[in-house]
N, C-alpha and C positions, 0 to 999 in steps of 0.2 A: 633369887627364882622371880620373877615380877609379878605385883597383883595387880587386880583388875583396876583398883584405881588410879596403880601406876600407868599402866595403859591408856586410862581414860583421861588421866593427867597429860599424856604424850601426845594424843590424839589432838587434845583440845590444845595443846601449846603449838602444833603441826598447822592448825586449822587457824591459829590467829596470825601464825608467820606468814600465813599463804595471802590471809586478806593484806594483811599489811605491806608483804610484797606488791600485791595486786592495786593497791591504792598508788603506791610509789610509782607502779607503771602507768596507772592513767592520770596520775599529776604531769608526769612528763609528756604523755600524748597530749594532755589539754595545753600544757604550755607548747607544744608543738604547733598545735591549733592555733593558739592567740598569736603565734610570731607569724606564722602563715596567713593570716586575716589581717594583720598590721601591715604585713610586706605590700599584699596585694590590693590594700585600699590606697597606700605610698606610691607604690608603681602605677595606679591608674591616676591619681590625680597628678603627681610628675609627668606622667603620658601627655595627659590633656593640656598641661602648663608648658609643656613643650612644645606639641604640638601649635598651638597657638602662636608661641614664640619664633616656630620656623617659617609659620605661614605669614607672618608678619615682617618679616625680612625682605628689606628694599632691593637689595642686589645680591649676587653672586658669592662677594666677600665676606657680606654681614652674614649669608647662612652658613659659609663655613667656618665663621668663628665662634656662631651658635654650636653648629654641631660640635666643634673640636672641646666645647666647652661644659658640653655634657657630659663627654666620656669619663672623665675624673672622678665628678659625684656618683656614676653609675656603679664606677669600678670599687670605690669607698663602701657606697651602699651594699652591693655583693660581698665584699668583704665583711662587712660590719654584720649582714645576715648569716654566713657562714659560722662568723663567730657565736654569734646569738644558738645557732643549730649547735655547733661544737658542746659549748656551754649546759645546753638543755641535755642533750647524750650525755656528755660527762658527768652532770648532774646526779641522771638518773643511774647512769650504771656504777657509781660511787655507792646510792643509798642502796642500790639491791647489793653490791658487793659487800655492804657493811652488814646487811641482813644477813646474807648467807654466810658472813666470816662469825657474825656471834651465832646463827645456828650451829655450825659445825663444831664450834669449840664449847658449846653446850653439850652437842653428841658427844665430843670428844672425852670431856669431863664424866658425862654419864658412863661412857663404856669403860672409861680405867675406873671408875667408883666399879662397875660391875667385876673388872678382871680382879681388881682388889678383893671384891667380897668373894669370887670365885678361888684365889689362892689361899684367903683365910682358910674356907672348909674344904681345900681338895685334901684328900687322903696323903698319909704319911708316904714319904719315899716319891713325892711328885715334885718336888723344890727344882731339881733340873729344866722339867718342862714348863712348870711356871716362870723361872727365869729366860727361858727361852722365849717363851710368849710375850713377857714384859720386854723383852730384848725388841722383839720385830714390832711392838705397838711403840715403842721408844724410836726406832729407827725411823717409821711410816709417819709419825707425828714430826719428825725432823725434814722428813722430804715434804712434806705438805706444808711448813713453814718457809723452806726453800722455794717452794712453786711460787708460795704469795708473795715473796719477796721478790721474784723477779717478773710475777706480772705488774704489780706495784713499778717497778722501775721501768719496765718496757710502756706503762702507762705516764710515766712521767716524760719518758723521752719523749713519745709520741706528741703530748703537749706542747714541751720542748721545739719540735720540729715546727708543729704545726704552728704556732706564735712565731718562728722565723718566715716560714713560707708565706706567712699573712703579712708578716712587716715588708718584707721582699716584693711582694706583689703590688703591695701598694705603694711603694717606691718608686718600681718599677713604672707603674701607672702615671705618679705624678711626672716622673721625666719625661714619659712619651706625651702627654700633654703638653708640657712645657714646649715642648720643639716643636710643637703647631704653630 
């Protein structure tokens, strides 16, 4: 049976976890805002420089050459921005996932201790029911571990696919720019 101290301790731990997760989420938002501010400043500066260069072109050929030379850096910067955005989202998601896993593991451990305590104090003749309950808990723990492994593998595959698409986009942009 749970005591008042145990309930208070559980609530305190849950509140600390909530504040920790909230802090991690705000850190991710802060990084995202910082990235967008930097990207906006860089875009404004580069836009001004590009406009000045285009306006100073002496003929149509120079204008076309300048215009073509702007595409590759723009594509590379877009890819870099996307990569930073992905890193922020991935890092924040990983931190939140770790916290959730730790919380789930702690809850699982406490539940198992509660079941063990209940089994020790179970009336005589209830061994079969206790064994069935422990078997069900073990099966659910195994299912949870399988789901966590599948999510981790899917995340790793998504990251590998993102990296592949990014490198292909950069290569395609470089190739297209060289043809001009």
